[in-house]
C-alpha positions as CSV (number, residue, x, y, z in Angstrom):
1,X,13.2,-2.4,-4.7
2,X,14.3,1.2,-4.9
3,X,14.2,4.1,-7.3
4,X,17.2,6.4,-7.4
5,X,18.2,9.5,-9.4
6,X,21.0,12.0,-8.9
7,X,21.7,11.4,-5.2
8,X,18.1,10.7,-4.1
9,X,16.3,7.4,-3.6
10,X,12.8,6.3,-3.0
11,X,12.3,2.8,-1.6
12,X,9.1,1.3,-3.1
13,X,9.3,-1.8,-0.9
14,X,7.1,0.1,1.6
15,X,4.5,0.6,-1.1
16,X,4.4,-3.1,-1.8
17,X,4.1,-3.9,1.9
18,X,1.3,-1.4,2.3
19,X,-0.6,-2.9,-0.7
20,X,-0.2,-6.4,0.9
21,X,-1.7,-5.0,4.1
22,X,-4.5,-3.4,2.2
23,X,-5.3,-6.8,0.5
24,X,-5.4,-8.5,3.9
25,X,-7.6,-5.9,5.4
26,X,-10.0,-6.0,2.5
27,X,-10.3,-9.7,2.8
28,X,-11.0,-9.5,6.5
29,X,-13.6,-6.8,5.8
30,X,-15.3,-9.1,3.3
31,X,-15.3,-12.0,5.7
32,X,-16.8,-9.7,8.4
33,X,-19.6,-8.7,6.1
34,X,-20.4,-12.3,5.5
35,X,-20.5,-12.9,9.2
36,X,-22.7,-9.9,9.8
37,X,-20.1,-8.0,11.8
38,X,-20.5,-4.7,10.1
39,X,-18.6,-2.6,12.7
40,X,-15.5,-4.8,12.2
41,X,-16.0,-4.8,8.4
42,X,-16.1,-1.0,8.5
43,X,-12.9,-0.8,10.6
44,X,-11.0,-3.1,8.2
45,X,-12.3,-1.2,5.2
46,X,-11.0,2.0,6.6
47,X,-7.5,0.5,7.4
48,X,-7.4,-1.0,3.9
49,X,-8.1,2.4,2.4
50,X,-5.4,4.0,4.6
51,X,-2.8,1.4,3.5
52,X,-3.7,2.1,-0.2
53,X,-3.3,5.8,0.4
54,X,0.1,5.2,2.0
55,X,1.2,3.1,-1.0
56,X,0.0,5.8,-3.4
57,X,2.0,8.4,-1.5
58,X,5.2,6.4,-1.9
59,X,4.6,5.7,-5.6
60,X,3.8,9.4,-6.2
61,X,7.1,10.3,-4.7
62,X,8.9,7.7,-6.8
63,X,7.2,9.1,-10.0
64,X,7.9,12.7,-9.0
65,X,11.6,11.9,-8.7
66,X,11.7,11.0,-12.4
67,X,14.0,8.1,-11.7
68,X,14.0,4.5,-13.0
69,X,13.1,1.5,-11.0
70,X,15.7,-1.1,-10.0
71,X,14.4,-4.4,-8.8
72,X,16.3,-6.9,-6.8
73,X,14.7,-10.3,-6.9
């Protein structure tokens, strides 16, 4: 999936990939909490947040470009 306008393009596939990674890390953090492994839970919570931040950066760039989204399914 990409967003394009007047010669510039923003690929939002990376945002989707980062959000999938964030989902995974959040699930692992949840499981670690249940197992009492708080250090590992903390690490995965931080990496989940970093992935969400990366996805937001890509989406902000796409929105700032003022372009429309074209999806290839």
